[in-house]
VOPAGU-2260 file (C-alpha; in pm, 1 decimal, decimal comma):
REM VOPAGU-2260
SITE   aa  ch    i         X         Y         Z
SITE  MET   A    0  -16588,8   22194,4    2540,1
SITE  PRO   A    1  -16854,4   21946,8    2419,3
SITE  PHE   A    2  -16962,6   21696,2    2679,0
SITE  ARG   A    3  -16934,3   21417,1    2421,2
SITE  CYS   A    4  -16557,7   21475,9    2397,9
SITE  VAL   A    5  -16515,5   21434,6    2771,4
SITE  VAL   A    6  -16720,8   21116,7    2759,2
SITE  ASN   A    7  -16482,1   20982,5    2496,2
SITE  TRP   A    8  -16188,3   21048,4    2727,9
SITE  LEU   A    9  -16368,5   20863,9    3004,5
SITE  CYS   A   10  -16367,2   20557,3    2780,4
SITE  LEU   A   11  -15999,9   20508,8    2859,8
SITE  GLY   A   12  -15967,6   20650,3    3206,8
SITE  ALA   A   13  -16290,2   20523,9    3362,4
SITE  ALA   A   14  -16515,4   20322,9    3134,3
SITE  VAL   A   15  -16266,0   20040,1    3096,8
SITE  PHE   A   16  -16240,3   20040,7    3475,3
SITE  LEU   A   17  -16613,4   19998,4    3501,6
SITE  SER   A   18  -16652,8   19738,8    3232,1
SITE  ALA   A   19  -16386,7   19514,7    3380,7
SITE  CYS   A   20  -16534,9   19528,9    3728,3
SITE  ALA   A   21  -16885,4   19415,1    3636,2
SITE  SER   A   22  -16838,9   19088,4    3817,0
SITE  ALA   A   23  -17026,4   18779,1    3703,6
SITE  PRO   A   24  -16947,6   18408,6    3704,9
SITE  LEU   A   25  -16779,6   18245,1    3408,6
SITE  HIS   A   26  -17035,4   17969,2    3456,1
SITE  ARG   A   27  -17355,1   18024,8    3652,2
SITE  PRO   A   28  -17394,5   17848,4    3987,9
SITE  PRO   A   29  -17630,9   17552,2    4002,9
SITE  VAL   A   30  -18003,4   17624,9    4011,7
SITE  SER   A   31  -18019,9   17462,0    4355,6
SITE  THR   A   32  -17769,3   17719,1    4480,0
SITE  LEU   A   33  -17964,6   18010,2    4339,3
SITE  CYS   A   34  -18282,8   17881,4    4501,9
SITE  LYS   A   35  -18116,1   17869,7    4841,9
SITE  MET   A   36  -18030,0   18239,3    4815,0
SITE  GLU   A   37  -18380,1   18378,4    4750,5
SITE  THR   A   38  -18415,1   18502,4    5109,5
SITE  THR   A   39  -18165,6   18780,3    5166,5
SITE  PRO   A   40  -18087,4   18888,7    5524,5
SITE  ILE   A   41  -18056,6   19255,4    5621,3
SITE  TRP   A   42  -17826,8   19448,2    5852,8
SITE  THR   A   43  -17836,9   19815,6    5963,0
SITE  ALA   A   44  -17548,9   20061,9    5914,9
SITE  ARG   A   45  -17460,5   20337,3    6161,1
SITE  ASP   A   46  -17667,5   20594,8    5969,7
SITE  GLY   A   47  -17975,9   20373,0    5982,9
SITE  THR   A   48  -17945,9   20248,5    5624,6
SITE  GLN   A   49  -18056,4   19888,3    5584,1
SITE  LEU   A   50  -17847,8   19683,4    5343,9
SITE  PRO   A   51  -17867,2   19320,3    5233,1
SITE  TYR   A   52  -17585,9   19074,1    5279,0
SITE  GLN   A   53  -17510,0   18720,1    5171,7
SITE  GLN   A   54  -17459,0   18426,6    5405,5
SITE  TRP   A   55  -17381,1   18098,2    5238,3
SITE  PRO   A   56  -17543,0   17791,1    5392,1
SITE  GLY   A   57  -17358,2   17497,9    5539,4
SITE  SER   A   58  -17114,0   17673,0    5772,3
SITE  PRO   A   59  -17051,5   17500,3    6106,3
SITE  ALA   A   60  -17185,4   17638,1    6432,6
SITE  ASP   A   61  -16826,8   17703,3    6546,7
SITE  PRO   A   62  -16632,5   17787,6    6227,2
SITE  ARG   A   63  -16254,4   17783,5    6202,9
SITE  ALA   A   64  -16272,7   18139,6    6068,2
SITE  VAL   A   65  -16506,1   18385,5    5899,4
SITE  VAL   A   66  -16439,7   18509,2    5546,1
SITE  LEU   A   67  -16607,6   18845,5    5478,5
SITE  CYS   A   68  -16617,2   18923,3    5105,0
SITE  VAL   A   69  -16633,4   19271,1    4946,5
SITE  HIS   A   70  -16735,4   19276,4    4580,1
SITE  GLY   A   71  -16631,3   19494,3    4287,5
SITE  LEU   A   72  -16792,6   19785,0    4103,8
SITE  SER   A   73  -17133,4   19706,3    3955,1
SITE  GLY   A   74  -17117,6   19380,2    4147,8
SITE  ALA   A   75  -17311,5   19218,3    4428,0
SITE  ALA   A   76  -17237,7   19012,2    4737,1
SITE  LYS   A   77  -17336,8   18689,0    4565,1
SITE  ASP   A   78  -17050,9   18730,4    4313,0
SITE  PHE   A   79  -16833,6   18542,7    4563,8
SITE  TRP   A   80  -17031,4   18222,1    4512,8
SITE  PRO   A   81  -16712,8   18026,6    4421,0
SITE  VAL   A   82  -16593,0   18085,9    4778,9
SITE  GLY   A   83  -16936,4   18057,0    4936,4
SITE  GLU   A   84  -17005,8   17725,8    4765,9
SITE  SER   A   85  -16683,3   17551,3    4864,9
SITE  PHE   A   86  -16555,6   17690,4    5195,3
SITE  PRO   A   87  -16839,8   17625,7    5443,5
SITE  GLN   A   88  -16778,2   17251,7    5400,6
SITE  LYS   A   89  -16413,1   17316,4    5491,6
SITE  GLY   A   90  -16520,4   17466,2    5821,7
SITE  TYR   A   91  -16540,1   17835,4    5728,4
SITE  ALA   A   92  -16832,4   18076,3    5748,7
SITE  VAL   A   93  -16858,1   18291,6    5435,2
SITE  TYR   A   94  -17040,7   18623,8    5418,0
SITE  GLY   A   95  -17078,2   18869,3    5130,7
SITE  MET   A   96  -17116,3   19240,5    5198,6
SITE  GLN   A   97  -17340,7   19439,1    4964,7
SITE  LEU   A   98  -17190,5   19779,1    4886,5
SITE  ARG   A   99  -17430,9   20069,5    4895,1
SITE  GLY   A  100  -17467,1   20233,2    4555,5
SITE  GLN   A  101  -17395,1   19908,6    4372,1
SITE  GLY   A  102  -17579,3   19618,0    4209,5
SITE  ASN   A  103  -17821,8   19499,9    4478,2
SITE  ASP   A  104  -17860,4   19817,0    4681,7
SITE  PRO   A  105  -18230,7   19817,0    4777,5
SITE  ASP   A  106  -18242,0   20191,5    4704,3
SITE  ALA   A  107  -18248,6   20188,5    4322,7
SITE  ALA   A  108  -18192,2   20565,5    4302,4
SITE  ARG   A  109  -17863,3   20525,3    4490,6
SITE  ARG   A  110  -17719,9   20265,2    4253,5
SITE  GLY   A  111  -17423,0   20399,1    4061,9
SITE  ASP   A  112  -17348,0   20678,2    4308,2
SITE  ILE   A  113  -17151,2   20742,2    4626,6
SITE  ARG   A  114  -17092,4   21083,4    4778,6
SITE  ARG   A  115  -16779,1   20985,8    4967,8
SITE  ALA   A  116  -16567,0   20673,0    4966,4
SITE  ARG   A  117  -16546,5   20696,5    5343,5
SITE  GLN   A  118  -16906,9   20571,6    5349,0
SITE  TRP   A  119  -16795,0   20236,8    5204,3
SITE  GLN   A  120  -16520,2   20213,3    5464,7
SITE  GLU   A  121  -16760,0   20289,8    5750,0
SITE  ASP   A  122  -16999,6   20027,5    5617,4
SITE  LEU   A  123  -16721,3   19769,2    5605,8
SITE  LEU   A  124  -16626,6   19840,8    5966,9
SITE  ASP   A  125  -16989,3   19833,0    6081,6
SITE  PHE   A  126  -17066,0   19512,9    5892,5
SITE  THR   A  127  -16750,3   19356,2    6034,7
SITE  ALA   A  128  -16866,1   19441,3    6387,4
SITE  PHE   A  129  -17207,5   19293,5    6305,4
SITE  ILE   A  130  -17054,8   18964,9    6184,8
SITE  ARG   A  131  -16801,2   18947,6    6470,6
SITE  ALA   A  132  -17090,4   18973,6    6716,9
SITE  ARG   A  133  -17238,7   18663,3    6554,2
SITE  HIS   A  134  -16908,0   18476,9    6581,6
SITE  PRO   A  135  -16731,9   18603,4    6896,8
SITE  GLY   A  136  -16372,4   18494,6    6927,3
SITE  VAL   A  137  -16356,8   18352,3    6573,5
SITE  PRO   A  138  -16079,4   18488,3    6342,0
SITE  LEU   A  139  -16221,7   18707,2    6065,3
SITE  TYR   A  140  -16062,0   18770,2    5723,9
SITE  TRP   A  141  -16149,0   19040,4    5472,1
SITE  PHE   A  142  -16157,6   18930,0    5107,7
SITE  GLY   A  143  -16179,6   19217,6    4857,7
SITE  GLU   A  144  -16205,6   19197,9    4479,0
SITE  SER   A  145  -16119,8   19491,4    4247,5
SITE  LEU   A  146  -16303,9   19794,7    4393,3
SITE  GLY   A  147  -16371,5   19581,9    4700,2
SITE  ALA   A  148  -15996,1   19535,8    4732,6
SITE  LEU   A  149  -15947,0   19914,3    4720,8
SITE  ILE   A  150  -16203,3   19962,2    4996,4
SITE  THR   A  151  -16044,4   19686,1    5202,0
SITE  ILE   A  152  -15691,7   19828,5    5163,6
SITE  ASN   A  153  -15789,0   20180,2    5264,1
SITE  THR   A  154  -16010,0   20068,0    5551,0
SITE  ALA   A  155  -15722,7   19857,8    5682,3
SITE  GLY   A  156  -15484,6   20152,2    5649,7
SITE  SER   A  157  -15721,9   20379,0    5841,1
SITE  LEU   A  158  -15711,4   20145,3    6140,8
SITE  GLY   A  159  -15334,5   20152,8    6179,0
SITE  ASP   A  160  -15216,3   19965,2    6488,5
SITE  LYS   A  161  -15574,1   19863,1    6570,3
SITE  LEU   A  162  -15610,0   19659,4    6251,0
SITE  ASP   A  163  -15517,5   19329,4    6413,8
SITE  GLU   A  164  -15796,7   19385,1    6667,1
SITE  THR   A  165  -16045,8   19390,7    6378,7
SITE  VAL   A  166  -15924,6   19124,3    6134,4
SITE  ALA   A  167  -15689,0   18827,2    6141,9
SITE  GLY   A  168  -15581,7   18880,7    5782,2
SITE  ILE   A  169  -15666,2   19013,6    5436,8
SITE  ILE   A  170  -15713,2   18854,3    5094,4
SITE  LEU   A  171  -15709,9   19063,1    4776,6
SITE  THR   A  172  -15782,0   18963,5    4419,7
SITE  SER   A  173  -15710,6   19193,9    4124,2
SITE  PRO   A  174  -15662,7   19502,5    4343,2
SITE  VAL   A  175  -15681,8   19817,3    4129,1
SITE  VAL   A  176  -15393,5   19983,6    4310,3
SITE  ALA   A  177  -15278,1   20176,7    4001,1
SITE  LEU   A  178  -15415,0   20221,8    3650,3
SITE  ARG   A  179  -15214,2   20102,9    3351,9
SITE  GLU   A  180  -15022,3   20377,5    3172,7
SITE  ASN   A  181  -15241,1   20351,2    2863,2
SITE  LEU   A  182  -15541,4   20443,8    3078,4
SITE  GLN   A  183  -15386,8   20769,9    3198,1
SITE  LEU   A  184  -15531,4   21094,4    3058,0
SITE  SER   A  185  -15325,9   21379,3    2917,9
SITE  PHE   A  186  -15297,8   21700,2    3120,4
SITE  LEU   A  187  -15561,1   21887,8    2918,8
SITE  LYS   A  188  -15804,9   21598,1    2912,6
SITE  ASN   A  189  -15754,2   21543,6    3283,5
SITE  LEU   A  190  -15817,5   21912,9    3351,3
SITE  ALA   A  191  -16134,1   21910,7    3142,3
SITE  LEU   A  192  -16264,8   21603,5    3318,1
SITE  ARG   A  193  -16193,3   21744,0    3664,6
SITE  THR   A  194  -16368,3   22066,8    3574,6
SITE  LEU   A  195  -16673,1   21872,1    3464,2
SITE  MET   A  196  -16665,7   21663,5    3782,5
SITE  LEU   A  197  -16655,7   21981,8    3989,4
SITE  MET   A  198  -16937,7   22152,1    3800,5
SITE  TRP   A  199  -17161,2   21850,0    3746,9
SITE  PRO   A  200  -17074,0   21581,3    4005,0
SITE  GLY   A  201  -17409,8   21407,0    3980,8
SITE  LYS   A  202  -17390,5   21363,0    3602,8
SITE  ARG   A  203  -17427,7   20997,7    3510,8
SITE  ILE   A  204  -17226,4   20818,3    3243,1
SITE  SER   A  205  -17397,0   20528,3    3067,3
SITE  LEU   A  206  -17166,0   20235,3    3004,4
SITE  GLU   A  207  -17353,5   20130,7    2693,3
SITE  LYS   A  208  -17276,2   20465,8    2530,2
SITE  LEU   A  209  -16904,8   20437,9    2601,8
SITE  GLY   A  210  -16857,6   20154,4    2355,0
SITE  ASN   A  211  -16618,2   19927,4    2544,9
SITE  SER   A  212  -16831,6   19613,4    2538,3
SITE  ALA   A  213  -16554,6   19411,5    2374,1
SITE  VAL   A  214  -16312,1   19452,7    2665,9
SITE  GLN   A  215  -16183,9   19111,9    2777,1
SITE  VAL   A  216  -16270,1   19045,6    3143,1
SITE  THR   A  217  -16198,9   18670,6    3152,1
SITE  SER   A  218  -16002,8   18446,3    2917,9
SITE  GLU   A  219  -16330,2   18338,6    2755,8
SITE  THR   A  220  -16567,3   18632,4    2789,5
SITE  THR   A  221  -16594,9   19001,5    2710,1
SITE  HIS   A  222  -16779,3   19264,9    2907,0
SITE  ARG   A  223  -17081,5   19230,2    2675,1
SITE  GLU   A  224  -17098,4   18854,9    2735,7
SITE  GLN   A  225  -17064,2   18899,6    3111,9
SITE  MET   A  226  -17357,3   19143,5    3116,8
SITE  GLN   A  227  -17587,2   18879,6    2967,8
SITE  HIS   A  228  -17594,1   18688,3    3296,2
SITE  THR   A  229  -17540,5   18971,1    3545,6
SITE  PRO   A  230  -17886,9   19080,4    3664,7
SITE  HIS   A  231  -17736,8   19322,3    3917,7
SITE  TYR   A  232  -17537,1   19512,3    3653,1
SITE  VAL   A  233  -17542,9   19890,5    3704,9
SITE  LYS   A  234  -17574,5   20070,8    3372,5
SITE  ASP   A  235  -17446,4   20417,6    3466,9
SITE  PHE   A  236  -17238,0   20593,2    3732,3
SITE  THR   A  237  -17198,4   20949,1    3856,9
SITE  LEU   A  238  -16885,0   21151,6    3796,4
SITE  ARG   A  239  -16838,4   21199,5    4169,9
SITE  LEU   A  240  -16818,7   20821,0    4210,1
SITE  PHE   A  241  -16523,5   20819,7    3968,1
SITE  GLY   A  242  -16361,0   21089,0    4180,2
SITE  GLN   A  243  -16404,4   20890,3    4500,0
SITE  ILE   A  244  -16254,4   20578,9    4340,9
SITE  GLU   A  245  -15957,9   20786,5    4225,5
SITE  LYS   A  246  -15902,1   20894,1    4586,6
SITE  LEU   A  247  -15896,2   20531,1    4696,2
SITE  ILE   A  248  -15636,4   20448,1    4430,6
SITE  LYS   A  249  -15416,1   20742,4    4528,0
SITE  THR   A  250  -15412,0   20649,4    4896,4
SITE  CYS   A  251  -15327,9   20280,9    4840,9
SITE  SER   A  252  -14953,5   20328,5    4887,2
SITE  GLU   A  253  -14997,8   20516,6    5213,4
SITE  SER   A  254  -15241,2   20254,3    5339,7
SITE  SER   A  255  -15016,0   19962,5    5239,7
SITE  ALA   A  256  -14743,1   20091,2    5470,8
SITE  ARG   A  257  -14982,1   20050,0    5765,1
SITE  ILE   A  258  -15098,9   19695,5    5692,8
SITE  ARG   A  259  -14918,7   19450,0    5919,5
SITE  VAL   A  260  -15163,7   19159,3    5934,4
SITE  PRO   A  261  -15114,9   18850,3    5712,8
SITE  ILE   A  262  -15212,2   18926,5    5354,1
SITE  LEU   A  263  -15266,4   18716,0    5041,2
SITE  VAL   A  264  -15270,4   18883,4    4698,1
SITE  PHE   A  265  -15398,4   18725,2    4374,3
SITE  TYR   A  266  -15297,8   18898,7    4051,7
SITE  THR   A  267  -15252,3   18842,3    3678,1
SITE  PRO   A  268  -15058,9   18998,9    3386,3
SITE  ASN   A  269  -15378,0   19014,1    3178,3
SITE  ASP   A  270  -15568,7   19257,2    3397,4
SITE  VAL   A  271  -15691,7   19540,8    3172,0
SITE  LEU   A  272  -15681,9   19784,4    3463,7
SITE  THR   A  273  -15360,8   19726,0    3657,3
SITE  SER   A  274  -15028,1   19590,5    3535,4
SITE  LYS   A  275  -14849,7   19310,6    3719,4
SITE  GLU   A  276  -14571,1   19559,6    3791,5
SITE  GLY   A  277  -14823,3   19792,2    3956,2
SITE  VAL   A  278  -14948,6   19517,6    4185,8
SITE  GLU   A  279  -14592,1   19407,6    4263,2
SITE  ARG   A  280  -14492,7   19762,8    4361,2
SITE  PHE   A  281  -14791,7   19777,8    4593,1
SITE  PHE   A  282  -14699,1   19437,5    4733,9
SITE  GLN   A  283  -14345,1   19551,0    4815,0
SITE  GLN   A  284  -14485,0   19848,6    5006,3
SITE  LEU   A  285  -14696,4   19631,1    5236,7
SITE  ALA   A  286  -14562,9   19644,9    5591,0
SITE  SER   A  287  -14682,4   19297,0    5680,4
SITE  PRO   A  288  -14404,5   19044,4    5754,3
SITE  ASP   A  289  -14649,6   18772,9    5643,7
SITE  LYS   A  290  -14743,7   18853,0    5283,6
SITE  THR   A  291  -14802,0   18605,8    5003,4
SITE  PRO   A  292  -14834,8   18687,1    4630,9
SITE  VAL   A  293  -14998,9   18435,0    4396,7
SITE  TYR   A  294  -14957,3   18492,4    4024,1
SITE  PHE   A  295  -15211,4   18354,5    3773,9
SITE  PRO   A  296  -15076,1   18393,5    3418,2
SITE  LYS   A  297  -15383,1   18248,9    3242,8
SITE  SER   A  298  -15659,1   18459,8    3397,6
SITE  TYR   A  299  -15786,6   18810,8    3335,8
SITE  HIS   A  300  -15934,8   19060,8    3580,9
SITE  LEU   A  301  -16201,4   18829,5    3723,3
SITE  ILE   A  302  -15970,3   18556,7    3854,1
SITE  LEU   A  303  -16237,8   18381,9    4062,2
SITE  HIS   A  304  -16449,5   18349,5    3747,5
SITE  ASP   A  305  -16174,9   18250,2    3505,8
SITE  ARG   A  306  -15960,8   17946,4    3418,5
SITE  ASP   A  307  -15757,2   17972,2    3738,2
SITE  ARG   A  308  -16061,1   17958,8    3965,7
SITE  ALA   A  309  -15981,7   17611,4    4100,4
SITE  ALA   A  310  -15616,9   17699,0    4159,9
SITE  ALA   A  311  -15714,7   18023,2    4333,5
SITE  LEU   A  312  -15958,6   17844,7    4563,6
SITE  GLU   A  313  -15694,6   17583,1    4644,3
SITE  LYS   A  314  -15436,6   17850,9    4731,2
SITE  LEU   A  315  -15693,4   18034,0    4941,4
SITE  GLY   A  316  -15775,6   17714,3    5131,2
SITE  GLU   A  317  -15410,1   17636,2    5196,6
SITE  TRP   A  318  -15342,5   17990,6    5315,8
SITE  LEU   A  319  -15640,8   17994,5    5552,6
SITE  ASP   A  320  -15571,0   17643,4    5681,8
SITE  GLN   A  321  -15213,6   17740,2    5771,4
SITE  ARG   A  322  -15340,6   18028,5    5981,9
SITE  THR   A  323  -15624,1   17846,0    6155,7
SITE  ARG   A  324  -15457,5   17516,2    6247,2
SITE  SER   A  325  -15506,2   17576,0    6618,2
SITE  ARG   A  326  -15884,4   17574,5    6567,2
SITE  PRO   A  327  -16085,9   17253,2    6507,8
């Protein structure tokens, strides 16, 4: 079977997934903000890998809570600038984790690849321990977007009853907990793709060749327009990375049944990846007695970078404030 045919099938099942997750701001942050972020700190993972992370300036010495952000596919830690710009002045410390194999991974050869999704989960746990050591006794919240939400969900599920010892709560925006039906492959196409993934796991797929640049990722911008101001955009990904993401999606339901900490979920009907019904099914499966859904009918996949940004930040602030009232 010609490889080009399989690539065409990936356009629906995977390329749209990638194009929608290339996270960039609807409007760029101020130049003053960008200048403040030229010096990027480094932390060391359990396997000795050194990875950058983002710490937004202005947080108090004794914050009310820490918000640890996990970005989407082809993204970078600084994509959470809407949170990092506004929440330190409210008394919160905001950090952005840089996923290995993504936009700002210092190892350029590793960008666009991951051998096992478990590596992302281990990095999240290690980075969390690193940040908790900097803020002992301060409540810490995970905030995952898109792929970052998938990683957050499955990491939380892996902790089980020990989750509340690690985080005080979880925030998710546009979690890709299930693909829309129109993105599902037929049996034969699925079989062909899996065969190719097995035989050639390191094969890279270039997004530019997949032809989905016109996919709407915000109410005002397409994927092509987002790429114009996304310097950390990753142009191609390995087939094995697709397989690892699929595993994360498949285990979301199982993980949701183990999440009992407070959880806030942002979602929209215009997400090109996951239907509102898919997110709502996932939400119903969450075991947490304290779970809050927030529906944004005007936005697309990148809610924090779309028309509902201000409303999302307001809801996030209210939710965090309610859970940190006992702190100054």
